[in-house]
C-alpha positions in Angstrom: 45.3 31.6 30.1 47.2 35.1 29.4 50.0 35.4 31.6 49.5 32.2 33.4 52.2 29.5 33.3 55.3 28.1 34.5 57.2 30.3 37.0 59.8 27.6 37.7 60.6 23.9 37.3 62.7 20.9 38.7 63.3 17.4 37.8 65.0 14.3 39.5 65.9 10.9 38.2 67.9 8.2 40.0 71.4 7.9 39.0 71.1 4.4 38.7 70.7 2.5 35.5 70.1 -0.8 34.0 70.6 -1.8 30.7 68.2 -3.9 28.3 70.8 -6.6 28.0 70.9 -7.1 31.7 67.2 -7.6 31.9 66.9 -9.7 28.8 69.9 -11.9 29.8 68.0 -12.9 33.2 65.1 -14.2 31.2 66.9 -15.7 28.2 65.7 -13.2 25.8 67.1 -11.4 22.9 68.2 -7.9 23.8 68.6 -6.7 20.3 64.9 -7.7 19.3 63.7 -5.9 22.4 65.9 -2.8 21.8 64.6 -2.8 18.2 61.0 -3.2 19.1 60.8 -0.7 22.0 63.5 1.8 20.8 64.7 1.7 24.5 68.4 1.0 25.5 68.4 1.6 29.3 66.3 2.9 32.0 66.6 4.3 35.6 66.4 2.3 38.7 65.4 4.0 42.1 67.8 3.4 45.3 66.2 1.5 48.2 65.8 4.7 49.8 64.2 6.6 46.9 60.3 6.7 46.6 57.7 9.2 45.3 58.0 11.3 48.4 61.9 11.5 48.2 61.7 12.1 44.4 59.0 14.9 44.6 60.8 16.8 47.6 64.0 16.8 45.5 62.3 17.9 42.3 60.3 20.7 44.2 63.5 21.9 46.0 65.3 22.4 42.5 62.3 24.2 41.2 62.4 26.6 44.3 66.2 27.0 43.8 65.5 28.6 40.2 63.2 31.4 41.3 63.1 34.0 44.2 59.6 33.2 45.8 58.5 32.6 49.3 57.5 29.0 49.6 54.6 30.3 51.9 53.0 31.8 48.7 52.5 28.4 47.2 48.9 27.9 48.1 48.4 24.4 46.4 50.4 21.1 46.2 49.1 18.3 44.0 51.2 15.1 43.2 50.4 12.8 40.5 51.6 9.4 40.9 50.6 5.6 40.5 53.1 4.5 43.0 52.5 6.7 46.3 54.6 5.5 49.2 51.3 5.2 51.3 47.9 3.8 50.8 46.5 6.3 53.3 48.6 9.4 53.9 49.2 12.0 51.4 52.6 12.5 49.9 51.8 16.2 49.1 51.8 17.0 52.7 55.4 15.6 53.0 56.5 18.0 50.3 54.6 20.8 51.8 56.6 20.4 55.0 59.9 19.7 53.3 59.8 22.8 51.5 58.2 25.0 54.3 54.7 25.6 52.5 52.8 24.6 55.4 50.2 25.2 56.9 47.9 27.5 54.8 48.0 24.8 52.0 45.7 23.2 49.8 47.1 19.7 49.3 45.9 16.4 47.5 47.4 13.4 45.9 46.2 12.3 42.5 46.0 9.1 40.5 45.5 8.9 36.9 48.1 6.2 35.5 50.8 8.3 33.4 48.4 11.4 33.2 48.0 12.3 36.8 50.8 14.9 37.1 49.3 16.6 33.9 45.9 16.9 35.9 47.9 18.6 38.9 49.3 21.2 36.4 45.8 21.7 35.1 44.1 22.3 38.8 47.0 24.6 39.6 46.3 26.7 36.6 42.3 26.8 37.4 43.2 27.7 40.9 45.8 30.7 39.9 43.4 31.8 37.2 40.4 32.0 39.7 42.5 34.1 42.1 42.4 31.5 44.7 45.9 30.9 45.1 49.0 32.9 44.1 51.5 30.2 43.1 50.6 26.1 42.8 53.1 23.4 42.9 52.2 20.4 40.3 54.2 17.3 40.8 54.3 14.1 38.6 56.5 11.3 40.1 56.6 7.5 40.1 58.8 4.5 40.9 57.1 2.4 38.4 56.6 -1.2 39.0 56.5 -4.3 36.8 55.9 -8.1 37.4 59.3 -10.0 37.2 59.6 -11.0 33.5 56.6 -8.8 32.1 57.4 -6.8 28.9 56.9 -3.7 31.3 60.3 -4.7 33.1 62.1 -3.2 30.2 60.6 0.3 30.5 59.1 0.8 33.9 61.5 3.4 35.4 61.7 6.2 38.1 62.0 10.0 37.9 59.8 13.2 38.8 59.2 16.6 37.6 57.9 19.9 39.8 56.3 22.7 38.1 55.6 26.1 40.1 52.4 27.6 38.4 51.5 31.1 38.7 50.9 34.7 37.0 54.2 36.6 38.3 57.7 35.8 36.8 56.3 33.4 34.2 59.0 31.7 32.1 56.7 29.8 29.7 52.9 30.8 29.4 50.4 27.9 28.9 48.3 29.0 26.0 45.8 26.1 26.1 45.2 22.7 27.7 42.5 20.1 26.9 41.8 16.6 28.0 40.7 13.2 26.0 39.4 11.0 28.6 37.6 7.6 28.4 37.2 4.4 30.6 39.7 2.1 28.5 41.2 -0.4 30.7 44.5 -1.1 29.1 46.5 -0.8 32.4 45.5 -1.2 36.0 46.1 -2.6 39.4 43.8 -3.9 42.2 43.9 -3.1 45.7 46.6 -5.1 47.4 48.3 -6.4 44.3 52.1 -6.0 44.3 52.1 -5.3 40.5 50.1 -3.8 37.8 48.7 -5.9 35.1 47.9 -4.7 31.3 46.2 -5.5 28.0 49.4 -6.3 26.0 48.7 -5.2 22.4 45.4 -3.7 23.6 47.6 -0.7 25.0 48.3 0.4 21.4 45.6 1.3 19.1 42.6 1.5 21.2 44.5 3.1 24.2 47.5 5.0 23.4 47.1 6.1 19.7 43.4 6.9 20.1 44.0 9.0 23.1 47.2 10.8 22.2 46.0 11.4 18.5 42.5 12.4 19.9 44.0 14.9 22.5 46.5 16.5 19.8 43.8 16.9 17.2 41.4 18.3 19.7 43.9 20.7 20.9 45.1 22.0 17.4 41.6 22.2 16.4 40.5 24.4 19.4 43.6 26.6 19.0 43.4 26.6 15.0 46.9 25.3 14.5 48.6 22.6 12.5 51.8 20.6 13.1 54.0 23.1 11.3 53.1 25.9 13.6 55.1 23.9 16.4 58.9 24.2 16.6 59.1 21.1 19.3 56.6 18.6 20.2 56.6 16.0 23.0 54.3 13.0 23.3 53.7 10.7 26.1 56.6 7.9 26.0 55.5 4.5 27.2 58.5 3.1 25.0 60.7 5.1 22.5 58.7 3.8 19.3 55.0 5.0 20.3 55.6 8.7 20.3 57.6 8.8 17.1 54.9 6.7 15.3 52.1 9.0 16.7 53.9 12.1 15.7 54.4 11.0 12.2 50.8 9.9 11.9 49.8 13.4 12.9 51.8 15.3 10.5 55.0 16.1 12.8 58.6 15.7 11.6 61.4 13.9 13.4 63.4 17.3 13.9 60.3 18.3 16.1 60.2 15.3 18.2 63.8 14.2 18.8 64.6 17.0 21.3 62.2 15.6 23.8 62.6 11.8 23.1 63.9 10.6 26.5 62.7 7.2 27.2 65.2 5.2 25.0 68.0 6.4 27.8 65.8 6.8 31.2 62.8 4.4 30.5 59.1 5.5 31.1 59.1 7.4 34.2 55.2 7.3 34.2 53.6 10.5 35.8 57.2 11.7 36.2 57.0 12.6 32.4 54.8 15.5 33.0 53.4 17.5 31.7 
C-alpha cells in the first residue's frame, strides 16, 4: 500500500475514573486478587451525557485540528462500535454533520465486537487505494457495558480513536493489513438485551489467543518479518495480562510492548482501542 496511510489521528477518553478497589468492595471481592489476575488498576467511566456519538465527534475534531485539510474532502466515514446510541440511525452521519463533511459522503456504522474500528480503517484504505475517495475517516469508539457483578465490570470502559486515511500528508504509512476471522461465539449480545454475555474462560485460548496469534503469524509470514524487526508492538487488550502473554508467546520482548500497554490504566475501550 505504497504511500497510503494515516494522515492524522485523534482520541478521546472520559475524564472520570473508577478504581478496581471501588468495584470489588461493592461485591465483597478481593481487589488485590483481581488486580493481580487482570493487571488492571482502574478504568474510564463515561459521563451521563457521553456516548459513542459524542466520543466519535470529539476524536474526529481532534484529528482535523492536527492537519490542514478540508472536511469536504473526506469521502467516507465509518464508525466501528458495539454500543452505538441508536439501534436504527447511523452514528456516522452525526459525525459527518458535526465536522462539516456532508452531504457528498459515504457513511456506515460497523459492528464486530472490538475489531469494528480496525475494519473501518481497512475499508478506508481500500477506497483510497481504488481512487474512489481522497480521504476516509475511520473511527472506533465504545461505551462498553457489563452486567452488575460480572467479571467484565472490572475492565469494560469507554473511549474512542479517529484516523484520517489518505495518500497526501501521510504521517504513518500502512505497509500491510490482514484479518483472521472465524465464527467463535465467545462474546455476544442478543437484540433487546441490555448487557452482553461471554463464555468465561472460553474467551481465552480458543478466542483471544487463537485469533491474535493467528493474525500476527499470518501478517509476519506474508511480510516476511519476525518479532525482532519491530520496535514496538500493540496487541488487543481485553485486560492487561492477555497481551503480554500473547506477545511473549510470539517472541516479542516486554520493551517492545510496554509503551502501548494502556488497559491497566484506562480499561478495555473495545473498538476505541483501534487499530
